[in-house]
C-alpha positions as CSV (number, residue, x, y, z in Angstrom):
1,M,10.0,-33.9,4.1
2,P,10.0,-35.3,0.5
3,L,11.7,-33.1,-2.0
4,E,10.3,-32.1,-5.4
5,I,12.2,-30.8,-8.3
6,S,10.7,-27.6,-9.8
7,G,11.8,-24.8,-12.1
8,E,12.4,-21.2,-11.1
9,P,9.6,-19.9,-9.0
10,V,7.3,-17.2,-10.5
11,G,5.4,-15.4,-7.8
12,E,4.7,-16.8,-4.4
13,V,5.9,-20.3,-3.4
14,R,4.0,-22.2,-0.8
15,I,4.9,-25.5,0.9
16,V,1.7,-27.6,1.4
17,S,1.0,-30.8,3.2
18,D,-1.4,-32.4,0.7
19,M,-2.8,-31.9,-2.8
20,H,-6.1,-30.4,-1.6
21,E,-4.4,-27.4,0.1
22,P,-3.0,-25.7,-3.1
23,K,-6.3,-26.2,-5.0
24,A,-8.3,-24.6,-2.1
25,A,-5.8,-21.7,-2.0
26,M,-6.1,-21.3,-5.8
27,A,-9.9,-21.3,-5.6
28,Q,-9.9,-18.8,-2.8
29,G,-7.5,-16.4,-4.5
30,A,-8.8,-16.6,-8.1
31,D,-11.3,-14.4,-9.9
32,A,-11.8,-17.1,-12.6
33,F,-10.2,-20.4,-13.8
34,I,-8.7,-20.9,-17.2
35,A,-7.2,-24.3,-18.1
36,L,-4.4,-24.3,-20.6
37,P,-3.4,-27.5,-22.4
38,G,-1.8,-29.9,-19.9
39,G,-1.8,-33.4,-18.6
40,Y,-3.8,-35.5,-16.2
41,G,-3.2,-33.0,-13.3
42,T,-4.6,-30.1,-15.3
43,M,-7.7,-32.2,-16.1
44,E,-8.1,-33.2,-12.5
45,E,-7.9,-29.5,-11.4
46,L,-10.2,-28.3,-14.1
47,L,-12.9,-31.0,-13.2
48,E,-12.6,-30.2,-9.5
49,M,-13.2,-26.5,-10.2
50,I,-16.2,-27.4,-12.3
51,T,-17.5,-29.7,-9.6
52,W,-17.0,-27.1,-6.9
53,A,-19.0,-24.6,-9.0
54,Q,-21.8,-27.2,-9.3
55,L,-21.8,-27.7,-5.6
56,G,-21.9,-24.0,-4.9
57,I,-18.5,-23.8,-3.3
58,H,-17.6,-21.0,-5.7
59,K,-19.4,-18.9,-8.3
60,K,-16.4,-18.1,-10.6
61,Q,-16.1,-18.6,-14.3
62,V,-14.3,-21.8,-15.5
63,G,-12.9,-21.9,-19.1
64,L,-10.6,-23.6,-21.5
65,L,-7.9,-22.1,-23.6
66,N,-8.3,-24.4,-26.6
67,V,-4.8,-24.1,-28.2
68,D,-4.6,-25.9,-31.6
69,G,-7.8,-27.8,-30.8
70,Y,-6.3,-29.5,-27.7
71,Y,-9.7,-29.7,-25.9
72,F,-11.9,-30.4,-28.9
73,A,-12.4,-34.0,-27.8
74,C,-13.7,-32.8,-24.4
75,I,-16.1,-30.1,-25.7
76,I,-17.6,-31.7,-28.9
């Protein structure tokens, strides 16, 4: 099993077999989705949650926390 370096865990830690599994678990357990400023992985997860909403997979709110205008280029 490949190892991954991570910081101290906060809350529950799950070992997953692929990248789809944590997103599906996150979608199932969440009441809503709020994207904070991040990198490519954050954008990929945000867009997947928006796509799942469009496909009717979930009916939860999806939002951005636009810290210091981080997301202005995406929303204007």
